[in-house]
Each structure stands twice: as structure tokens, then as C-alpha cells.
N, C-alpha and C positions, 0 to 999 in steps of 0.2 A: 319158665316164661321167657320168650324171646324179646328182650327189652329193645333191641335195635329196630325190630319191626314195629314195636309199640311206639317208639320215638318217631319213626318215619311216618306213621299214620297220623300221629298227633301233631306233627309239625305242619301238616296241611291245614290245620285249623287256625294256625297263627295269622295267616294272611287275610282271613275273614273276621278277625276279632278286633275289638276296640282296644284302647290303651290298657284298660283294666283287665281285659282278657289276656293280653300279652304278659302282663305282670303275673296273672294267675298261672299261666302256663310255665313261666320261669320258676315260680315257687314250687309247682308240682315236680318239675324236673330236677331242680337243684336241691331243694330242701326235703324232698320226699323220695323220689325215685333213686337219686344218687345215694342218699343216706341209706335207703333200703338195700340197694344192691351192694354197696361197698362195705357197710358196717353192720347193719341190723341183722342180716342173715347170718353173719359170722358170730355175733354175740349170742343169738339164740341157739343156733346150731342144733345138735341133738339134745334138746333140753330135758328130755325124759331121763336120760342117763345121769344128768347133773341133779336130778331130784332125788335126794337121799333121805331115807326114813330109817329110824332106829328100831327096825324090826325085820325079822327074817320070814315073817308069815307070807306064804305064797299069795301073790295077787294083791297084797295090801298096798304096796307102793303104786301099782298101776291104777288101782281104784282111787287112791288119794290124789294122784296126779290128775286124773280125769275129773274129779270133783272140784279141784281148785282151778284147773285150766281146761275148761270144756272146749275151748278153741284157742289155738296158739295166737299170740300177738302177731307174729310174722305172717301167718296165713290170713288173718283178719285184715291186715294192712294191704296184702296183695289183692284180696277181693275188693277192698275199698278203692284202690287205685284203678282197678279195671272198671268198676261201676261208675266212678266219677268221670271217667273219660269217654264212656259210651255216649252220653248226651251230646258231646261235642261232635261226634260223627254224624249226628242228625243234620247239623249245618252243612257238613261236607257233602252228604248225600243230596240235600236240597239244592245246593249249588250245581252238583253234577246233573241233577234232573233239569235244572234251568239250561245248562249248557247243551244237553241233548235236545231239548225243545228248540233252542236257538239254531242248532245245527240242522235239524229237520226243516225248520222254517226257511232257512237260507237255501237249502237244497231245493225247496219247492218254489220259492218266489225270487230267488237270486241272492247274491252275496250282499247287495246293498240293503235288503230288507232285514229289519231287526225287531225282535220282540222285546229285548231289554237293552237299555243303554250300557249297563254293567251287570253281568250275571251275579257278581259277588257283592253288589251293593245291598245293604239291609233295608229293603222297602217291600211293602206288601207282605206276602206269605213268609218270606225269608226273615223278616223282622220278628214275626210271631214265633217262628221256629227257633230263632236265636234266644228270644226271651223265655220260651218254655224250657229250653235246654238249661238256662241259668237257674230257673226254679227247680228243675229236677236235680241238678248238681248240688244245689244248696240243701235240698231235702235228703239226698243220699249222704252227704257229709254229716248232717245233724243226726241221721239215723245210726250211722256207724259210731259216732261219738257216744250216743246214748247206749248202744250195745256194749261198747268197751267200758263205759262207766258202770253199767248195771252188772256186768260179769265180774269185774275186778275191783269193785268197791272204790270208786273215785280215783281210778288209775293208780292206785297204790299197790306196791309189791313188797310184802314183808320178807324178812330174812327167814322167819320160822313160822310154819303153819301147824296147827294141831288138828289131826284127823281122827275121827271116830266113826268111820264108815265101815260097814261089813265088807270083807271078812277080817278086818283088823280086830285083834282080841281085846284091845283097850285103846285109850287115847294115845295116839302115836305122834311123835314129833318128826316133822319132815322139813328139810332144808332146801331152799331154792338156790341154784347156781347163779353166780354173778347178779345178785339182787340190785345192788346200787347202779351198776352199768345198765341193766334193763330198765330201771326206774328212770334214769336220765333219758334214755332213748324213747321211752313211753311218753314222757312229758314233752320232749322235742316234737314227736310226731303229732301229739294232740295239739300243740301250739301251732304247727304248720297247718293242720286241718282247720283250726279256728281262724287262722289268717286267710285261708282260701274262702271260708264262709263270708268273712268281712268283704273280701274283694268281689265276690259274687253279688252281695247285697249292694255294694257301691255301683257295680255295673248295671244292675237292674234299675236303680234310682237314676243313673245317668241316661239310660235308654228311654225310660218313661218321661223324664224331664225334657229331654231333647225332642221327643215326639210332641209333647204338650206345647213347647215353645214354637215349634214349626207350625202346628195347627193354629195356635193363637196368632202368629204373624200372617198366615193366610187369611184368617178371619178379619184381621184388622185391615189388610189391603183390600179385601172385598168390600168391607164397610165403607172405607174411604172412597172407593170407586163409585159406590151407590149413592153416597152423600155429596158428591161433587155437584156444583151449580149447573143448571141446564145450559147456560151460555158456554161454559167450559166443555161440557160433554158434547155439545153439537157444534163446536167451533170449527172442527175440520169439515163437517158437512156443509156449513154455511160458506166457508171459504171455497170449497169445491164448486158449490152452486154459482158463486160469483165469478170464478175464474173460467168456468166452462159454460158459456151461454148455449141455449138450445140451437140446434142446427135448423137449416131451412126445411129439410125433410121432415123433421119433427113438427115444425110449424104447419107444413102442408097436411100432414096426417092428422094433426090435432083438430078436432071439430070446433067450429066457432062457438063462443059463449054467447049468452043472451045480450050482454052489453056490447060485444063486438058486432053482433048481428044488427042491433038497433042503432049503432053509432053512424052518423052521416059521413059520407065519403068526401072529405074536404079536398082531397087531391084531385078527384074527378071534376069537381066544380071549378077548381083553379085552372085546369087545362081548357075547359070550355070558355072561360073568360078570356084567356090568352088568344084563342082562335077568333073570337069576336073582335077584339082590338086589332088583330093583324088584318082582318078582312075590311074593317072600316078605315084603315090608314091609307092615305093616297100613295100612289106608286111614284116615287121620286127618282127612279132610275132614268138616266139620260139616254135618248135614242141615238144610235150611231148613225 
């Protein structure tokens, strides 16, 4: 396995993760990948050669080893590390899909046109992809822990196993190489896996709680806006109506109402009265 390529791919997930996701990624690299590469592979090594049985019966040692170790710890952990990191690539691929859509949209409508404010922000479909990836990772971790527990009887490695599988002629005593060291590494890897499960559950709770709080705040703001007094809601409309009187053109185009049509024209009668007074007044101008 090329661990450098594995690290490069997985490091791209870090910038789209929450705080819990970054801690999970650190635990995976430091406490699992590094321990696996540096120490665990060397401890197990060629473990079948270190499996020693007190018989020379051909095939007996091989059959007994396969009976007690149907799958090696080291290979099971390698599969586990590969499977738990695959769901994280779902998030990376979803972000890449968003970036491709954004690029095509800008090429069609101009660089100022945007489909997403931030292609890596966890909203909409990306939030669901991230949440599903967390559930899948948690399920994979729990499944591998159950497999390890089922095969090796509560993660325990004894120094001596008694084998009575054909073609062994009788009950054969077989000894495991480095049993204490293997037991320590087994418990360490199981503890790291359990810690990753706890971090995944915390991140799931954090994402769901944050989503619920955001939705509740939106609902509260909408309710406050709907329950506001009518005077406050129409305050701006009333102010605009007072500040901006109707224009003369609007008054000309507006048809007269029933009251205005029947209302007497006091201005016209006033003008006629002034003309009568001026006509009856004597001319006081002096002749030259």
C-alpha cells in the first residue's frame, strides 16, 4: 500500500471537515496509520513461521494456524483503514462536482455569476453527503470491531492453543510468537477504533444540533415578523405616502369622485363677485 498517496488523498478532506472531523483525521493518521506502518507490520511479520506446534505431522501446523487465525490482524486492519477512509472521498467528490458546475455556469453567464457562495460550505446536498459519510464510517468501524471480536474471542491472544483438527493425529500444542506484544498492539488498535467511533458520533450530534438550532432561529424570526403590530409593519409605507404627495399629472389622470363632482366650486363664485364689485366701483382716476 502506498501510504503517501493515501495521505495526500485524505488530507484534502481536512479542509471540508468540522473540528471533530479534523480530530478524527489526526487520530487515524497518528494512532492508527503511523502505528500500523512503523510497528505493527514488523511485530506480526511472517507470523506463520513463528507459529510452532509440537508435531511433525505434514500439514498439521498449517491447518492449525488457519483454524486459529483465519485472517491476519495486520491485513484486517489494512482493510479497515481503507474502508473507513472511502466515505470521506464522497465529500471530496461532491465538492469537485460543485466546482465543475460553478465553472461551467461562469463560462456560460460570466465570471460574476455564481451558483454557490462557497462550494465547500456544508449546505444542501453537501450537508447530507457529509452526514451520510459519518454514518457509513461509524458502521464500518463497528463492523470490523465485531469481526475482530468474533474471530479472536474478545481480542485476546493466548500464548498456547490446543489444536485437534485433521490431519493432526491428536491434540497438538501450538505456540504463538510474540503473544504479549501482539496483545498490546491489538488493544491499542481497538481503543483507537473505539475513539474514532466516539468522534464520529459527536460530529453527527453536532451537525444535527446545529441544523436544528439554525432552523429554529429562522422560524422564530419569521414568527416575530408575522406577529409585529400593523402600525410598525406599515410604518414605512405611511411615511412614504406622506413625504411623496401625488403629482399634478396623477391628479389630472385620476377621474373625479362622486363627492368632488357634486362639490360646489367656491373659487369660481369668488371670482365672479370680485368682477361685480370692480364694475360698480366709481373711476377715481384723475384726468390729465
